[in-house]
C-alpha positions as CSV (number, residue, x, y, z in Angstrom):
1,M,0.0,0.0,0.0
2,N,1.3,3.5,-0.8
3,S,0.1,6.9,0.5
4,E,-2.4,7.4,-2.2
5,Q,-4.0,4.0,-1.6
6,F,-4.0,4.7,2.2
7,S,-5.8,8.1,1.5
8,N,-8.8,6.2,0.1
9,L,-9.4,4.8,3.6
10,I,-9.2,8.2,5.4
11,Q,-12.0,10.8,5.5
12,K,-11.2,14.3,4.2
13,A,-7.8,13.0,2.9
14,K,-5.9,15.8,1.2
15,S,-2.4,15.8,-0.3
16,S,0.1,18.5,0.4
17,P,0.8,21.0,-2.4
18,N,4.0,19.2,-3.4
19,G,2.5,15.8,-2.9
20,S,5.1,14.5,-0.4
21,W,2.7,14.0,2.5
22,W,-1.0,13.7,3.2
23,R,-3.4,14.6,6.0
24,G,-6.9,13.6,7.0
25,L,-9.2,12.8,9.9
26,C,-7.8,10.2,12.3
27,P,-10.1,7.1,12.5
28,A,-8.8,6.2,16.0
29,H,-10.6,9.1,17.7
30,N,-13.4,11.5,17.2
31,D,-11.5,13.9,15.0
32,K,-13.0,17.2,13.8
33,N,-9.9,18.8,12.4
34,P,-7.4,16.7,10.3
35,S,-4.7,15.5,12.8
36,L,-3.5,12.4,10.9
37,Y,-0.5,12.7,8.6
38,W,1.2,10.1,6.5
39,F,3.8,9.8,3.8
40,N,5.8,7.1,1.9
41,S,9.2,6.4,3.5
42,N,12.0,6.1,1.0
43,V,14.1,4.1,3.4
44,S,11.7,1.4,4.4
45,G,9.2,1.5,1.5
46,R,6.3,1.8,4.0
47,V,3.6,4.3,4.7
48,V,4.5,6.2,7.9
49,V,1.5,7.3,9.9
50,K,1.4,9.9,12.6
51,C,-1.5,11.3,14.6
52,R,-0.9,14.7,16.1
53,S,-3.4,14.0,18.8
54,G,-1.3,11.1,20.1
55,C,-3.0,8.0,18.8
56,T,-0.7,5.1,18.3
57,T,-0.1,3.6,14.9
58,E,-1.6,0.3,16.2
59,S,-4.8,2.1,17.2
60,I,-5.1,3.8,13.8
61,L,-4.5,0.5,12.0
62,S,-7.0,-1.3,14.2
63,A,-9.7,1.3,13.5
64,L,-9.1,0.6,9.7
65,N,-8.9,-3.2,10.2
66,L,-5.3,-3.2,8.9
67,K,-2.1,-4.8,10.1
68,G,1.4,-3.3,10.1
69,E,2.3,-5.4,7.1
70,D,-0.4,-3.8,5.1
71,L,1.5,-0.5,5.1
72,S,4.3,-2.0,3.1
73,D,4.3,-1.3,-0.6
74,H,7.2,-3.7,-1.5
75,I,9.9,-5.8,0.1
76,R,12.0,-3.6,2.4
77,V,15.6,-3.0,1.5
78,Q,17.6,-4.1,4.5
79,R,20.4,-1.9,5.7
80,P,23.7,-3.5,6.3
81,S,24.1,-4.6,9.9
82,R,27.0,-4.2,12.2
83,K,27.8,-7.8,11.4
84,D,28.3,-6.9,7.8
85,S,31.8,-7.6,6.5
86,R,32.3,-4.0,5.4
87,Y,31.7,-2.8,8.9
88,K,34.2,-5.3,10.3
89,D,36.8,-4.3,7.7
90,K,36.4,-0.6,8.7
91,K,36.7,-1.6,12.4
92,R,39.9,-3.6,11.7
93,Y,41.4,-0.7,9.8
94,R,40.7,1.7,12.6
95,N,42.1,-0.7,15.2
96,R,45.2,-1.2,13.0
97,Q,45.8,2.5,12.6
98,R,45.4,3.0,16.4
99,D,47.8,0.2,17.1
100,L,50.4,1.7,14.7
101,L,50.0,5.1,16.3
102,E,50.4,3.8,19.8
103,K,53.6,1.9,18.8
104,A,55.0,5.1,17.3
105,I,54.3,7.1,20.4
106,K,55.9,4.5,22.7
107,K,59.1,4.4,20.5
108,G,59.1,8.2,20.4
109,S,59.4,8.3,16.7
110,S,57.8,10.9,14.6
111,L,55.2,10.2,12.1
């Protein structure tokens, strides 16, 4: 589901002038002024939902009979974890540089 599809479920849904976010009436409480905002996250590929009155995402989704997975438009791109080999290589490099610097200081030699 993307922001436009989500907007079909929300009363008085309206897009921002540049189309990057939406707003509408929150279904989780008796809303008279639009307090619900949502947008597509470029990082996770999900619709991010925020109620300015403090409703939780779970309560908003429950009022719409949706689950958290329903907000996902596509498979999420996973960020590299700290266990990723590139992270380990950078850590090894930093540790090696630190060790070389400490040895140089102990010997009193100049770099």
